Structure formats: C-alpha cells, structure tokens
C-alpha positions in Angstrom: 226.5 41.7 82.3 223.1 40.3 83.0 220.7 40.7 80.1 217.9 41.3 82.5 219.7 44.4 83.8 220.2 45.6 80.3 216.4 45.2 79.8 215.7 47.2 82.9 218.1 49.9 81.8 216.4 50.3 78.5 213.1 50.6 80.3 214.4 53.4 82.6 216.0 55.3 79.7 212.9 57.6 79.4 213.2 61.4 79.8 216.5 61.2 81.6 220.0 61.0 80.3 221.5 57.5 79.4 224.1 57.6 82.1 221.3 58.2 84.8 219.1 55.6 83.5 221.7 53.0 83.2 222.6 53.5 87.0 218.9 52.7 88.0 219.2 48.9 88.2 222.4 49.1 90.3 220.6 51.5 92.7 217.7 48.9 92.9 220.2 46.1 93.4 222.0 47.9 96.3 218.7 48.9 98.0 217.0 45.5 97.5 220.1 43.3 98.2 219.4 41.6 94.9 218.1 42.3 91.4 215.2 39.8 91.0 212.2 40.3 88.8 210.0 38.2 91.1 211.0 40.3 94.1 210.2 43.5 92.2 206.9 42.2 90.9 205.8 40.9 94.5 207.0 44.0 96.5 204.6 46.2 98.2 203.9 49.1 95.8 204.4 51.8 98.4 207.6 50.3 99.8 209.1 49.9 96.2 208.0 53.4 95.3 209.9 54.6 98.4 213.0 52.5 97.5 213.0 53.9 93.9 212.4 57.5 95.2 215.0 57.7 97.9 217.8 60.1 96.9 219.3 59.5 94.7 216.1 58.6 92.9 216.5 56.3 89.9 214.4 58.5 87.7 213.1 62.1 87.1 209.7 60.8 88.0 210.4 58.1 90.5 206.8 57.3 91.6 205.5 56.6 88.0 208.7 54.7 87.2 208.3 52.5 90.2 204.7 51.7 89.1 205.9 51.0 85.5 208.8 48.8 86.7 206.4 46.8 88.8 203.9 46.3 85.9 206.9 45.2 83.7 208.1 42.8 86.3 204.6 41.4 86.8 204.2 40.9 83.1 207.6 39.2 82.8 206.7 36.8 85.8 203.3 36.1 84.3 204.3 35.5 80.7 208.1 34.4 81.0 208.4 33.1 84.5 210.6 36.3 85.2 213.2 35.0 82.7 213.9 38.0 80.5 216.0 35.8 78.2 212.9 33.9 77.2 211.9 36.9 75.1 214.5 35.8 72.6 215.0 32.1 73.5 211.5 30.7 73.8 210.0 28.9 70.8 210.5 30.5 67.4 212.9 33.2 68.0 213.7 35.0 64.7 214.0 38.7 64.7 210.5 39.4 63.8 209.1 37.3 66.6 211.5 38.8 69.2 210.4 42.3 68.1 206.8 41.2 68.5 207.4 40.0 72.0 209.4 43.2 72.9 206.6 45.5 71.6 204.1 43.4 73.7 206.0 44.5 76.9 204.2 47.2 79.0 206.1 50.5 78.3 207.8 49.3 75.0 206.6 50.9 71.9 207.9 50.1 68.5 211.0 52.4 68.5 212.2 51.2 72.1 211.6 47.6 71.0 213.7 48.0 67.8 216.4 49.7 69.9 216.5 46.9 72.3 216.7 44.3 69.7 219.6 46.2 68.1 221.2 46.3 71.5 220.9 42.7 71.8 222.5 42.0 68.5 225.3 44.6 68.4 226.4 44.3 72.0 225.1 41.2 73.6 225.7 38.5 71.0 222.0 37.7 70.7 221.4 37.6 66.9 218.2 35.7 65.9 217.8 35.3 62.2 216.7 38.6 60.7 217.4 40.6 63.7 218.9 43.5 61.8 216.0 43.7 59.4 213.5 43.6 62.4 215.5 46.3 64.1 215.3 48.6 61.1 217.8 51.4 61.0 218.8 50.8 64.6 220.2 47.4 63.3 222.4 49.0 60.6 226.1 48.2 60.9 228.0 51.4 61.9 225.0 53.4 62.7 225.1 55.9 65.6 221.4 56.3 66.4 220.8 55.0 69.9 222.0 53.2 73.1 222.6 50.1 70.9 225.5 52.0 69.4 227.0 53.3 72.5 230.3 51.5 73.4 232.5 54.4 74.6 232.7 58.2 75.1 233.2 58.8 71.5 230.2 56.7 70.3 228.1 58.3 73.0 229.0 61.8 71.6 228.1 60.5 68.1 224.7 59.2 69.1 224.0 62.5 70.9 225.0 64.5 67.8 222.7 62.3 65.6 219.8 62.8 68.0 220.4 66.6 68.0 220.5 66.7 64.2 217.3 64.5 63.9 215.5 66.8 66.4 216.6 70.0 64.5 215.5 68.3 61.3 212.0 67.4 62.7 211.5 71.1 63.7 212.1 72.0 60.1 
C-alpha cells in the first residue's frame, strides 16, 4: 500500500470511525482518477470541496476536510516536493526527527504524529532509530491504543475497548 495513502487516511481519521476515514483516499482516487498530492494541492478549492462532498462524502464535515486536505497537500508540495516518504527518508531520519517533521504538518498535533510514527514502524516497516521511544506509548510492542495496532477485526475491537476505557477513566 502506498504510504502516501496511509498518511492521508491518518489525516482523515478525525471525528469519524476509522473505517470511514480509511475509505476517503479511495473515494478521492476514484473521483479524481489518480491520487496525486500535486493534483490535490493545485485543484480549484471549490471543485475539490465539491468532489469531497459528493455523496458519499469522505468525512462528516466534508467542506472543512477539503480545505484541510488541500492545505496539507500544499505543505507537502512546498516542503517535500509532494513526496510523503521524504518525511522519514530525507536527511537525518531518526525517530525524534521524523516525529518533529510529522508534528510540523498542518493538522498533526503531537498525539496524531506519534500514532502515525507508530503506524509506520509497526505496520509499514519504516523503523528509524529510536522510533518506538519517539512514538511513546503508541510504539509499545503489543499495545492496543490506536490505528497503529489495528491489523484485523480482533485488534480493532481491542483498540476500541482501550479507547472506551481511557475515555471512562478521564471522566473520573
């Protein structure tokens, strides 16, 4: 699977179930005819918003997600020539540096960046030195905290149970 697509899926995984978020890039691919960061960055904002909003919309809030996706695409084009893999391949690429680059992305806070780093290491074979430490608890072997740990229906259930328990504990 294209790591750029994984990156976009992580970005769309906001306020919607993982399954819906992970279908978003495929919907964009089908509608645009390709999944190219440059094309998304350069698309007319109104046309791209319409493409994202057409039923089935790729997100619960398709208009704002269209803007966010274009902003992310424009950032990737400007800073990495549209090559998502440059986030972990360019120059010094230890775990701390990859985490720094991920948190610099528009729409990526610390938690999402750590989850994405864990996803790269656990599922995509991208394991820069110190990636587990930089990913924090999300990088722990055998954890069931996030999408980085979902490989099948059973692990999806375990991640959902973890999130439910964490939410209940936070409420006190």
